[in-house]
C-alpha positions in Angstrom: -75.8 61.1 -36.2 -72.1 60.3 -35.9 -69.8 59.7 -32.9 -66.1 59.4 -33.0 -64.6 57.0 -30.5 -60.9 57.1 -29.5 -59.0 54.0 -28.1 -57.1 53.7 -24.9 -54.0 52.1 -23.7 -53.5 48.6 -24.9 -54.2 49.4 -28.5 -50.6 50.5 -29.1 -48.2 48.6 -31.5 -45.0 49.5 -33.2 -45.7 50.9 -36.7 -49.1 52.2 -35.9 -50.0 55.2 -38.0 -47.1 54.7 -40.4 -49.2 54.3 -43.4 -51.3 57.3 -42.5 -48.1 59.4 -42.1 -46.8 58.3 -45.5 -50.1 58.9 -47.3 -51.4 62.1 -45.7 -49.2 65.2 -45.0 -51.6 66.3 -42.3 -51.0 63.0 -40.4 -47.3 63.3 -40.8 -47.4 66.8 -39.4 -49.0 65.5 -36.1 -46.0 63.2 -35.6 -43.7 66.1 -36.1 -45.8 68.2 -33.7 -45.5 65.5 -31.0 -41.7 65.5 -31.2 -41.6 69.2 -30.9 -44.0 69.3 -28.0 -42.2 66.7 -26.0 -38.6 67.5 -27.0 -38.0 63.9 -27.8 -38.3 61.6 -30.9 -41.7 60.0 -30.0 -42.4 59.5 -33.7 -39.4 57.3 -34.0 -40.5 55.2 -31.1 -44.0 54.8 -32.5 -42.8 53.9 -36.0 -39.7 51.8 -35.1 -40.0 50.7 -31.5 -38.6 48.9 -29.6 -41.9 47.5 -28.4 -40.9 47.2 -24.7 -40.3 51.0 -24.7 -43.5 51.8 -26.5 -45.6 49.8 -24.0 -44.2 51.8 -21.0 -47.2 53.8 -19.8 -45.5 57.2 -20.1 -44.7 56.5 -23.8 -47.8 54.6 -24.8 -50.1 57.3 -23.7 -48.7 60.2 -25.8 -48.1 57.7 -28.6 -51.8 56.7 -28.8 -53.0 60.3 -28.6 -50.6 61.1 -31.4 -51.8 58.4 -33.8 -55.5 59.0 -32.9 -55.1 62.7 -33.6 -53.3 62.0 -36.9 -56.2 59.8 -38.0 -58.7 62.5 -36.8 -57.1 65.2 -38.8 -57.2 63.1 -42.0 -61.0 62.7 -41.5 -61.5 66.3 -40.5 -59.7 67.6 -43.6 -62.2 65.5 -45.7 -65.2 67.1 -43.9 -66.0 64.1 -41.7 -67.3 65.7 -38.5 -68.9 64.0 -35.5 -71.8 65.2 -33.4 -70.3 63.7 -30.3 -66.9 62.3 -29.3 -65.8 59.9 -26.5 -62.7 58.0 -25.6 -61.9 55.0 -23.5 -59.7 56.1 -20.5 -56.7 57.7 -22.2 -58.8 58.0 -25.3 -60.8 60.7 -23.6 -57.8 63.0 -24.1 -57.8 62.3 -27.9 -61.5 63.1 -27.8 -60.9 66.5 -26.2 -58.2 67.3 -28.8 -60.7 66.5 -31.5 -63.3 68.7 -29.7 -60.8 71.6 -29.3 -60.9 71.6 -25.5 -57.1 71.9 -25.4 -54.4 71.7 -28.0 -52.7 68.5 -29.2 -49.3 69.8 -27.9 -50.7 70.3 -24.4 -52.4 66.9 -24.6 -49.3 64.9 -25.3 -47.4 66.7 -22.6 -50.0 66.1 -20.0 -50.6 62.5 -20.8 -46.9 61.7 -20.6 -47.1 63.1 -17.1 -50.3 61.2 -16.5 -48.6 57.9 -17.5 -45.7 58.6 -15.2 -47.9 59.5 -12.3 -50.1 56.4 -12.7 -47.0 54.2 -12.9 -45.4 55.7 -9.8 -48.6 55.6 -7.7 -48.2 51.9 -7.1 -44.8 50.0 -6.9 -44.4 47.5 -9.8 -45.7 44.1 -8.9 -48.0 45.2 -6.1 -51.0 46.0 -8.3 -52.8 44.1 -11.0 -55.7 44.1 -13.4 -57.8 41.2 -14.7 -60.7 40.7 -17.2 -63.8 38.8 -16.2 -66.0 37.6 -19.0 -69.6 36.3 -18.8 -70.5 37.7 -15.4 -72.7 40.7 -14.9 -71.4 43.9 -13.3 -73.2 43.3 -10.0 -71.8 39.8 -9.6 -68.3 41.1 -10.4 -68.7 43.9 -7.8 -69.8 41.2 -5.3 -66.8 39.0 -6.1 -64.5 42.0 -5.5 -66.2 42.9 -2.2 -66.0 39.3 -0.9 -62.3 39.0 -2.0 -61.0 42.4 -0.7 -60.2 41.3 2.9 -59.1 44.8 3.7 -57.3 45.4 0.4 -58.3 47.3 -2.7 -60.1 45.5 -5.6 -63.0 46.9 -7.6 -64.5 47.0 -11.1 -62.3 49.3 -13.2 -63.6 49.1 -16.8 -67.3 48.3 -17.3 -66.9 47.6 -21.0 -70.2 45.9 -21.9 -70.6 42.8 -23.9 -70.2 40.7 -20.7 -66.7 42.1 -20.1 -65.6 43.7 -16.8 -62.0 44.5 -15.9 -61.1 44.7 -12.2 -58.1 46.4 -10.6 -56.5 46.5 -7.2 -53.7 44.9 -5.2 -52.2 41.8 -6.7 -53.3 39.5 -4.0 -56.9 40.9 -3.9 -57.2 40.7 -7.6 -56.2 37.0 -7.5 -58.8 36.3 -4.8 -61.4 38.1 -6.8 -60.7 36.0 -9.9 -61.2 32.8 -8.0 -64.4 34.2 -6.5 -65.7 35.2 -9.9 -65.0 31.7 -11.3 -67.0 30.3 -8.4 -69.9 32.6 -9.2 -70.0 31.4 -12.8 -67.6 33.6 -14.9 -67.0 32.1 -18.3 -63.4 33.3 -18.2 -61.3 35.2 -15.6 -57.7 36.1 -16.6 -55.0 38.4 -15.5 -54.0 41.3 -17.9 -50.4 42.2 -18.8 -50.5 45.7 -17.4 -47.9 47.6 -15.4 -50.3 49.2 -12.9 -53.8 48.9 -11.5 -55.6 51.7 -13.3 -59.0 53.2 -12.5 -59.2 52.1 -8.9 -58.6 53.8 -5.5 -54.9 53.0 -5.6 -54.6 55.7 -8.3 -55.7 58.5 -6.0 -52.1 59.8 -5.6 -51.8 60.0 -9.4 -55.1 62.0 -9.6 -53.8 64.4 -7.0 -50.6 65.0 -8.9 -52.4 65.3 -12.3 -55.0 67.8 -11.1 -52.8 70.9 -11.1 -51.3 70.0 -14.5 -54.8 69.8 -16.0 -56.0 72.9 -14.3 -53.0 74.9 -15.6 -54.0 74.1 -19.3 -55.4 76.8 -21.6 -58.8 75.3 -22.2 -62.0 76.1 -24.2 -65.5 74.8 -24.2 -65.6 71.7 -26.4 -66.9 72.4 -29.9 -68.9 69.1 -29.7 -70.0 67.3 -26.5 -67.5 64.8 -25.0 -69.2 62.0 -23.2 -67.1 61.4 -20.1 -66.0 58.0 -18.7 -66.8 58.8 -15.1 -70.5 59.3 -15.5 -71.5 58.9 -19.2 -72.6 62.6 -19.2 -71.8 64.9 -22.1 -69.3 67.6 -21.1 -70.1 70.9 -22.9 -68.0 73.2 -20.8 -64.2 73.4 -20.2 -64.4 73.3 -16.4 -66.6 70.2 -16.4 -64.3 68.5 -18.9 -61.2 69.0 -16.8 -63.0 67.9 -13.6 -64.1 64.7 -15.4 -60.5 64.0 -16.5 -59.2 64.4 -12.9 -61.8 62.1 -11.5 -61.3 59.6 -14.2 -57.8 58.5 -13.0 -59.1 56.7 -9.9 -62.7 56.0 -11.0 -64.1 53.1 -13.2 -64.5 53.6 -16.9 -68.2 53.3 -17.6 -67.8 52.4 -21.2 -71.1 50.5 -21.7 -72.9 53.5 -20.2 -71.1 55.9 -22.6 -72.2 54.0 -25.7 -75.8 53.7 -24.3 -75.8 57.5 -23.7 -74.6 58.1 -27.2 -77.4 55.9 -28.5 -80.0 57.8 -26.5 -78.7 61.0 -27.9 -79.4 59.7 -31.4 -76.1 58.4 -32.5 -76.4 55.6 -35.1 -72.9 55.6 -36.6 -69.7 55.0 -34.6 -66.2 55.6 -36.1 -63.3 54.3 -34.0 -60.5 56.7 -34.8 -57.0 55.4 -34.1 -55.2 52.1 -33.8 -57.1 48.8 -33.2 -60.7 47.7 -33.3 -61.5 47.1 -29.6 -64.1 49.8 -29.3 -65.7 48.8 -32.6 -66.3 45.3 -31.3 -67.7 46.6 -28.0 -70.0 49.1 -29.8 -71.5 46.4 -31.9 -72.3 44.4 -28.8 -73.7 47.3 -26.8 -75.6 49.0 -29.7 -76.8 46.3 -32.1 -77.9 47.6 -35.4 -75.6 50.7 -35.4 -73.2 51.3 -38.2 -69.6 50.8 -36.9 -66.4 51.4 -38.8 -62.8 52.1 -37.8 -60.1 54.3 -39.3 -56.5 53.5 -38.7 -55.2 52.9 -42.3 -55.6 54.7 -45.6 -57.5 51.7 -46.9 -60.2 52.3 -44.3 -61.1 55.8 -45.7 -63.6 54.7 -48.3 -65.7 52.7 -45.8 -65.7 55.6 -43.3 -66.7 58.1 -46.0 -69.5 55.8 -47.1 -70.8 55.3 -43.5 -70.7 59.0 -42.7 -72.0 60.5 -45.9 -75.1 62.6 -45.3 
């Protein structure tokens, strides 16, 4: 059984998807569709930069959905269909486009707003995120609780493979890093992000995003979408939208997502879109599974071989 996985913010880079757009008309069409939906030259920013503009949250989010959707359509045209889909944070929107929950045009518009709302929820410099390696989730949660001192800091991405990302106010995150080191973390390092995603500080962004998502024309997903918030498959449109609203200020339970897919019978994972972060995590969480990624034309033969009935 096959699952498609879609990457989240952080996987963006200038030039991503360029080879796909050159090689496959259906991929090029997605870039054109994004420009039309947004009324701006997003494709030029993706293909040419500058990088400091592409990494801005409100640009990075629609850019990643665009490239992931372009890659998905190349696979779909060749008959490669998943039984389940999932995406890491922002990637859950790409997963819903693939499942037909809402249109690609609506997705890029709503994630541009999502990125802006998330950035505006916390003044620049007052929030932070950090990665803690080699410490289990309970110990990381304890480090956050001990370091909070009345401020917000909590696990934000439970990624598996001994990796937990925390988020909160800048000072509280710094204290939690020191506490995690004292508890035996192998590494504890700040991340270069512009806002503290997936923590309580994002509640204002969730409140702003909710009416935008509820206004979309939605359909029940054609294949189940395993949600970040609880690792449960969403099979109906209303449940899918609710999960996306809750996701903004809730931790991403990525290890639980992969474990749920494994329990459902998935044995092959295809990371669809730029980067290989999710491929690496999948191999650690589900040893023995077949894991491939698709972001360049040269990846196609390996994907077709791995997904052939």
